[in-house]
N, C-alpha and C positions, 0 to 999 in steps of 0.2 A: 258563500254568499248568504246573507241574511234573508229572511222572508220579505222584508221591506224592499231590499235591493232587487230581489227577484221580481217582485211586483212591478217596480219601476221599469226594469228592463223589458218585461213583457208588454207593458203599456206602450213603450217606445216602438217596439216591433209591431204591435197592433196598428199603431198610427202610421207606420212607415210605408212608403211606397217601395215596391220591389227594387227599384233602381237607386235606392239610397246609397250614397257614396261619400266617404270622408277622404279629402285630399290631404296627403302628407307631403310637406315640402322638406327636403333634406339635402345633404350634399356638403361640399367643402366650404369652409369658412372663407368669406371674401368673394364667393361666387355669385352672390346676389339674392340669397334666400329672403332677406328682409324686404327687399323691393318686390320680389315675386309675391310675397304674402300681402303686401300693401295693395298690389293690383287686384288680388282676390277680394280683399276687404272692400275696395272701391267698387267691386262688382257685386256686392251684396252678401259676401260670405262672412260668417261669424268666425273670426280667426284668433288664434292664440299662439304666442311665440315661446320657444324653449320649454315645451311641455314634456316632462318625464313620461316615458311610455307606460309606466304603471298607473298613470292618471288619465290615460286616454279614455277608458271606459266611463269614468265619472264625467269627463269633459263632454263626451257624446251624449250622455244621459241629460246633463244639465242644459246643454246648448240646444238639445232637440225639443225641449218642452215648449209647446206652443208653435212649433215649426213643422207640423206634419205635412203641410203643403208647400213648404219652402225649406227643404233640407239642404242647406249650403254651408257646410262646415269645412274648415281648413286648419291645419296645425303645422307648426314648424318644430321639427324634432331632430336634434343632431348631437354631436359629441359633447356639447355643453352639459348634457344630462349625466355625464360620467358613466360609471358602471351600469346605471339604470338604463342607459341607452340600449344595452344589449338585449333588453326585454321587448324591443320594438315589435318583432314579428310574432312573439307570443301574444302581445296585446292586440295586434291586428287580427290574429287568428281568432281571438275571443270575440271580436266584433262580427267576424264572418259567421260564426256559429249562430248569431242572433239576426242574421239576414242583412247585415250592413257591410257593404263591400268597401274597398279602399283603392286609391290610386296613388302611387308613390312618384313624386316628381323630384328627380335628382339633379342638382345643379353643380357644375364643375367648371374649371378653367385651367389653363396651362400654368405651370409653375412660374414662368416669367411674368404672366399677367397678375397672378395672385401676389407675388412679391412686390410688384409695382403698386397694387392697390393697398397693401398693408403699409407700404412706405408713404403713400400719399395721405392716408387717413391717420397714420401713426397709431393705429389700433394694435393691441396685443392679440396674439393668436390664442385661442382658448386653451391649447395645450401648454403654451408659455414655458418652453424648455430653455429659452434663451437664444435659440436659433430659429427664426421663422421658416427658413428653408427646410430644416429638419422637421419642424412641426407640420409643415404642409405634406411632406413625404409620409410621416407617421399617420396623419389623418387620412390620407388617401389609402393607406394600408388598412386602417381600422374600418373604413367604410366600403371596402372592396365587395363584401357580401351584400350590402345594401344596394350598391350600384348594380350588381348583377340582377337583383330582383326588382329593380325599379321599372315602372311602367313607361316613364318618359325620362330621357336623359338630355339635359340641355347644357351644351358647352358655351359659356358666356364669354369666351376669350375675345371674340370679335364683336360683342354686343354693346350697344349703348342702351340707355334705359328705354328708349322708344322701341327698339327691336325686342328687348326682353318683354316689354309690355305686350307687344303684338303677339309674341310667341305664347305668352300666358293666356291671352284672350282666345287664341286658337284652341288651346287645351280646354279652357272653360266652356267654350261654345261648341265643343265636339258633340255631335248628335248621337244620342244613345242607340239609334238604329244602325250606326256604322259598324264596320268590322272591328273586333276587339284588339286592334293592333295599330300603333302609331307608326307611320312611315315618314321619315325625313328624307326628302330628295334635295340634293345639293349640287352646286357647281363649284369648280375651282380651277385655278390655272397651275399647270405643272411648274411653271417658272417660279412660283412662289412656294413650292413645296407641297407634299401630299397632305391631305387632311388626316388628323390624328385618329379619328374614329369613323370608320365606315365598314359596313358589313359586305357590301357589294360595290366594286369600283370599276367604272368603264372608261377606257381611254378613247375619246372620239377625235383624236388629232388626225385620223385618216380621212375625215370627211372634208368637203370643200370649205375653204377658209375665207370668210367675208372680209377679213382684215386686209386683204390685198386688193379689194375693190374700193377705190377712194370714196365713193358716195355712200358705201355701206360701213366702212370702218368705224365711224363715230357712233353708230347705232349699237344696240345690244340684242341678245337673243330673246329679249322680252317683246320685241317688235315683230310684226308679221313679215316685213321685208327680209329680215335676217332669217327667220324660220323658213320662209319659202326658198331662199337661196340655199340654205343648208340642206334642205330636203329635195332640191331639184337635181338629183342625180340618181342613177339606178342603184348605186351602192348604198346611198343614204336611205332610199326607200326600202331596200332589202333589209338593211340593218334595223330600221324602224320596226318593220313587221316582226322580224326574228326576235328582237329585244322584247317587245311588248308581249309576244307569245310566251317567251321565257319567264318574264316577270309574272304573267298571269298564272303560269304553272307553279312557280315557287311560292307566292304569297299565301295561298290557301293552305299549303302544306306547312308553312311556318306557323300559321294560326292554329292549325290542328295540333302542332307540337307545343303550343303554349307560349310562343315567342310574343312578347308584348311590344317590342320596338325594333324597327329595321331602318338602317341608314343606307341609302343608295347614293353614290357620288359619281358625277360625270366630270371628267377633266379634259380640258383642251390646253392650248399653249398659254393664253393669257386669262382665261376664265371669264370672257365677256360675250362670246358669240356661240360657238358650237355646243359647249357644255351647258350654257344657259338655255339654249334652244331645247335640248333634250330633257333638261330638268323641268322646264315649263310644260313640255308635251307629256312627259310621264306623270307629272303631278296632276294634270287635268284628267288623264286617263284613269289614274287610281281613284281620284275623287268620284268619277262616274261609276266606279266599282264599289263605292261606299266605304272606302278606307279613310281613316283620319290622316290627313296629309299636311305636312309642314314643309315649306320651301325655304331654302337658304342659298344665297349667292355670295360666297365668301369673298371673291375678288372682283366683283362687278364694278366697284367704284375706284379701282386702282388705275 
């Protein structure tokens, strides 16, 4: 580093707030990285797409000038950078040494969805081997280490643009006083298959089922009527208490171990009543504990 470069970096650090954070959007091609970046740009972030990792330091220095009180920087970095992409963590570690932290947002989707998206847009995959299916598999393999070290993982398989925007806004608006871990609480219906990614999965099909009550069947677990019905039994109340005590024990220990994201899934038969009820209840509970919480109801509209 030259004397001039060192002076510039020191000035940036002097002006910076302690909570200065650079957002890095990465993940699979076709998973929605460009749209996620546009959401951040619309929210006032200074964004750049397809930035080689070895230019991250220069980007942060240039973009930070005059922004000491409004440090909102985001970049998209992925395999389009070729071999230079391998230097991502080295570049981010360099920022950390200068008091600038980072959050990695990793976007992915199922193979079926990615194939459909490439077919609809007629875009070439960045790896362009001649087989998009092989390219998707290879890219997933190349990004495995990045995915493991990501702070937030978003599976956009079932997302429209509005849901992705909502999810990104939840990440952007996360309060800095919250616990340093993202918790995704989701509901699903077993009849539609298990969720691909979940750290903790609870089967709540043993609880009272509102589906068999004609006036309750059309409602969902987001309503008080359904929640009251599901919880109105001794076994439900006992499960509720034991579950929340268990989660309250687990999460601080995960935080201590450095886990940055946890996905908790609740499943019932159709994914509309019991699983939604406990997803909503746990999400509210964890928010009261100052965790960053995102809620997903996979099968609510089926």
